[in-house]
C-alpha positions as CSV (number, residue, x, y, z in Angstrom):
1,X,-16.7,2.5,9.3
2,X,-13.3,3.6,10.0
3,X,-10.2,2.1,8.8
4,X,-7.1,1.8,9.4
5,X,-3.4,0.9,7.9
6,X,-1.4,-0.8,10.0
7,X,2.4,-1.3,9.5
8,X,4.1,-3.3,11.8
9,X,8.1,-3.5,12.5
10,X,8.9,-7.3,13.3
11,X,12.2,-7.6,14.9
12,X,14.9,-4.9,16.3
13,X,17.2,-1.6,16.1
14,X,20.2,-1.7,17.2
15,X,19.5,2.1,17.9
16,X,16.1,1.5,19.3
17,X,16.1,5.4,20.7
18,X,17.6,6.7,17.3
19,X,14.4,4.5,15.2
20,X,11.8,5.9,16.9
21,X,13.2,9.1,16.9
22,X,13.3,9.1,13.2
23,X,10.1,7.9,12.7
24,X,8.3,10.5,14.8
25,X,10.3,13.7,13.8
26,X,11.0,12.6,10.1
27,X,8.4,10.0,9.2
28,X,5.6,11.0,10.7
29,X,5.4,14.6,9.3
30,X,5.1,13.2,5.6
31,X,2.6,10.6,7.2
32,X,0.8,14.0,7.8
33,X,0.9,14.6,4.4
34,X,-1.2,11.7,3.3
35,X,-4.8,13.0,1.8
36,X,-7.8,12.2,4.5
37,X,-5.4,11.1,7.2
38,X,-7.2,11.5,10.8
39,X,-4.7,10.5,12.9
40,X,-1.0,8.8,13.7
41,X,-0.6,6.1,16.6
42,X,2.6,4.9,17.4
43,X,2.3,1.2,19.4
44,X,6.3,0.7,21.0
45,X,6.9,-2.2,22.2
46,X,7.3,-2.7,26.0
47,X,8.5,-5.1,28.5
48,X,5.3,-6.0,30.6
49,X,4.5,-8.7,33.5
50,X,1.4,-11.6,32.5
51,X,1.4,-13.8,35.5
52,X,0.2,-16.1,32.4
53,X,2.4,-17.3,29.8
54,X,1.6,-15.7,26.8
55,X,4.4,-15.4,23.4
56,X,5.8,-11.9,23.1
57,X,4.9,-10.5,19.6
58,X,8.3,-9.2,19.3
59,X,7.7,-5.9,17.4
60,X,9.6,-3.0,17.5
61,X,6.7,-0.4,16.4
62,X,3.2,-0.8,15.1
63,X,1.9,2.5,13.2
64,X,-1.4,2.6,12.9
65,X,-3.0,5.0,10.7
66,X,-7.1,6.1,10.4
67,X,-8.7,7.4,8.0
68,X,-12.7,7.9,7.6
69,X,-13.5,5.2,5.3
70,X,-11.7,2.4,3.0
71,X,-11.8,4.7,-0.3
72,X,-10.2,7.4,1.8
73,X,-7.5,5.0,2.9
74,X,-7.3,3.7,-0.6
75,X,-7.0,7.4,-2.0
76,X,-3.8,7.8,0.3
77,X,-1.8,4.3,-0.9
78,X,-2.3,6.3,-4.4
79,X,-0.6,10.2,-3.1
80,X,2.7,11.6,-3.5
81,X,2.9,11.7,-0.2
82,X,3.1,7.9,-0.2
83,X,5.7,7.4,-2.6
84,X,7.7,10.1,-0.2
85,X,6.9,7.9,3.1
86,X,7.9,4.9,1.0
87,X,11.7,6.4,-0.3
88,X,12.3,7.4,3.2
89,X,11.8,3.9,4.8
90,X,15.8,4.2,3.2
91,X,17.0,6.8,5.8
92,X,15.5,4.9,8.7
93,X,18.3,3.7,11.3
94,X,19.5,-0.4,10.7
95,X,16.5,-2.6,11.3
96,X,16.8,-5.9,11.4
97,X,13.5,-7.8,11.0
98,X,10.3,-7.8,8.7
99,X,7.9,-4.9,7.8
100,X,4.4,-5.6,6.8
101,X,1.4,-3.5,5.8
102,X,-2.4,-4.4,6.2
103,X,-5.5,-2.4,5.9
104,X,-8.6,-2.9,8.6
105,X,-11.8,-2.1,9.3
106,X,-12.2,-1.3,12.9
107,X,-15.7,-2.9,14.3
108,X,-16.1,-1.7,18.0
109,X,-17.4,-4.3,20.5
110,X,-17.4,-2.3,23.5
């Protein structure tokens, strides 16, 4: 089963474009060095229209990294690239909110 590592930036940045640009141009090249990483997908929060009442998520960005399996993900999390990615967070434009990290196993239903 495919494993995903999700990093959720719940909140806001005064400079949203700068935050996303830093992620794409500076942070993503570090993530690319994670051993065994298959892909990086960035999910940006956007305005949407839903005719039913819903509770908006409030996420600026959700970063999804995929790996072939959980052992490969766990190995990437102990790599020097992971340490470099953690250090790079200090270079991000100001972000006001909570950052969470979670691993998932994918189950395709259809």
